[in-house]
C-alpha positions, 0 to 999 in steps of 0.5 A: 909507727911501731907493729905489734909483735904477732902472737898466733894461736892454732888448734892442732891435734897431736899428731899436728903438734908433733910435725914439728920439734919441740925443746924445753929450755934450761931455765924451765921448771924440771919436770914435776908431775907426780902418780896423781897427775899422770893417773888423773890424765890417763883417766880423762882420756879414757873416759872422754874417748872411750865407751867400754872398750871402744873409741867413741866416734866425734869426741875429742880431749882438750888438753889445754894450750901450751906457750911456744917461741921459735928459735934460730934453728926452727925449733920450738922452745916450750915455755908453757905446757911441758909437763903435759907434752912429756907425758904424752910423749912418754905415752907414745914411746911406751906404746911403740915398745909394747908393739914391738913386743908383739914384733909389731910396729907403726910408722906413723907412731915412729913419726911422733917419736922423731923426724928428719929436719935441714940445717938452715945453712948446710942443708944436711938432714938432721935426725932429731926427736920431737922433744928433747929437755934441756933443763936437767941432764940426767933427764935429757938423756933418760928421755933420749935413751927412751925415745930411742928404746936404747935404756938399760933398765938395769942402769936406771940407778944412774939417773939421779936427778929428781927430774929423771926420777918422776919420769921413770916413775911416769914411765913405770906408772904407764906401762902398767897401765897400758899393758893392763888395758891391752894386754894380748891385743895390740890391735886395740893398742894401735887404735889407742895411739890414733885416738891420742894422736888425732883426738886430743887437741890443744891450742899452741899459742906461739909468739915471736920471741921469749919475751914475748911468750913469757908475757903471754904464759904470765897473762894465761897463769894471772890474768884468767885466759882460758879459764874453766867454766868453774872459774867463770862462773865463780867470778860472776857469782862474785860480781852478782853478790851485793857488795856495801862500800863499808861492809863486804860481809857477803863477799866474805861469806861467798868466799868461804862458802866457795872453798868449802865447796872446792875443798869437799870436792878435791879432798875426795878426787873429784873434778869440779867441772864434772860435778858441776855439769852432772849438777845441772843436768839433774836439777835443770832443763837443759839443751841436750842436742849436744849432751850438754858438754862441759864447754856449754856450762857458762854460758848455760849459767848466763842465759838461764841463771835469771830464769831460775835466780841463781844470781840473785841469790848466790849464797843461797846456791853455793849453799845448794852446791855444798850440799850436792857436792857432799852427796856426790862425794858420798855416792863416790863412796858407795855411800847413801846420803847419810854416810850408810854403805850402798850395796848396789852402788859399791857393785856399780863401782866393780863394774863400771869402775870410775863411771860418774854418769848415773850420778846424774840420776842419784842427784836428783833422786837424793831426796828420796826416802833411804828405802827408795833411793837404795832400790833406785840405785838398784835399778841403776846397777841392773840397767848399767849392767844391761848396757854394758853386757848387751853393749846397747850403750854403744848403739847410735839410738841410745844415748845414756847420759841424755836419757838420765838427764831427760829421766831427772825431771820426773825423778826431782818431782817424786814425792812417794812410792806410789810415784817412784813406781810410776817412774819406774815402770815409765823408764826403767823397764822398757829399757830392759825389756828392749834389751833381754833378748840381746842380754839372753843371747850374750849369756849363751855365747858369752866366753872370757876373751869377750869381756874384760877380766873384771866384769867377768868376775862381776857376773861370776860373783853375782851368779854365786852370790844369787845361787847362796841366797836362794840356797841358803837364805844367806849370801855373803857380800859380793866382795867375799866373792870377788877377793882375790883368794878365789880364783876364776877357774877353767874347769877345761884347763886352759893349758892344752896337755896330752892328758887333758886333750885326749880325753875332750870329745871335740880336740879341734874346739878345744880352745873356744870350749875352754874360754866358755862361760859354762867352763868357768867357776870361782875356786879358792886359790889353795885348791886352785893351785892344787888342781890346776892344770889337771883332768876333770877326774882329778880335779874332782876331790879339789871341787869337793872340798871347796866352800864355794857352793856352785863349784861343790855341787858340780861333783857332789849332790847336796844333802837335801830332803824332800820339801827343803829350801835347798831342794827347792832352789836346786830344782829352780835353778837346775843344778846339776853334777857331772860325772864327765866334763866334755863339750855337751857338759860345759853347753848344758852348764852354759845354759844353766848359767844363763837362765840363772843369770835372767834370775839375777838380773830380772829384778825379782827383788825389786819386784819386776821380772823382766822376761815375764810376759806380763811385766807389772812391778808389785812393791 
């Protein structure tokens, strides 16, 4: 009696995986990943593993499965998964190269790139790279040069094959990503490397030979092993659809609608699985003990689908998904459900970039009138900023996605303005109040080294927009203040020169004062270039030419009457001019900006001022 070949599946981290050696056979498809594939992998990894700038605890990213078999020298031949593994391998090479620029290295990282094996016949040591290519000589030589850091970038045109070109494109994209995210922070880069190696997991399916490996690969791709919850749900919906032997119109309609759903999401580069998860969390009651992970979605449908009548009328359910997906994609474009622009959603994109968790609330509140929906978005923007600036979302007692899902149940039931006001009172206001002391303290101590640059620009833009609105009742769109034509100006220059430090009253604390929020302002690029690193006395003439009120008012008292709006605004906001620029000036301006920030994010426009001792919404 013959014994079936043994197939083994192992759940491994990248660190575990790269304890072995892998080779991509000559008959395999070459490296073909496009920029979009690499960007999505990087974005997904950061989204799943990071909370703001910090690695999340107790979370992992599943990379999928790979199919391998061992050859005669015990090297794993990679039959399925080379696109992903090659990209991950390149990420580690680039992290090593970037750390070297800071004169740092990591033995753990080096062990992921290369190791030593033994010749099975002679017993001699063999130095090998963890991943090698056999399908293309140019690509193989290029990956080896990158792995041992001997590539000469001025000779990169010598790697002429299509696969080599794509590897070079991927290298450039990853390097730009790493440098942008971890600039001047080698410790964070090491943490990123550790997160990748220990928190990325995959399934390695090992077969006894090539024939079995190809059979497993065919089975996985053609028979649905490892299907996502989206695929499983689709199958179950089709099974649940009534089908007359002589009339398959229901199946045909379902197919058309399902295709429309997928095309809507893919057209806007939205992840269908993430959409489905947020849709369920915003429209139904789910178990939030484990934050309802994507892998639980299908089981929820099987267990709860009958309760909600989902499988009794699959066509109706898919139509609801299509409608929600269209709105979801509008949200991703910072638009209301009617396709009109929503400034608050634009602001959230600026603040949080690809953050999507608030879409749970937006989906559950999309039935609201346009006015109330826009007001909801205002509160969401401010709440997310509170969480971000105070770092409250990192506290163990705060779970944003769980809160949003729980709030959704009541938000779905709102029919009028009175109910909406009660909803805001019950859920948003307590959150603001719980963080307001931390908010104020954070602003008093805020420096440009404590926050990402894009968020610092957001803060300065919002403050300037608010002041302009108070002064002129005619502020510009936030994008105007964020435009790259407006630079973040360090009034006390970052670069230390003899002329500047000789007149600064606390030279030993120069760097810390230069980084303070009170030392920052927005300034047009043309003016910034001319004043650059000059002392404050020489910068004044440039500031007077600025069209940005907060910058111009540093050195020039606005022309005001006795009881004009401008005069009242200046008194209310405590706008001051500074003859000299020293530590006292910076501290005073930091306090002024802190008080302005309390107004900017005090939700006065929504009828709530969260620093008031009596918080009563008044719409």
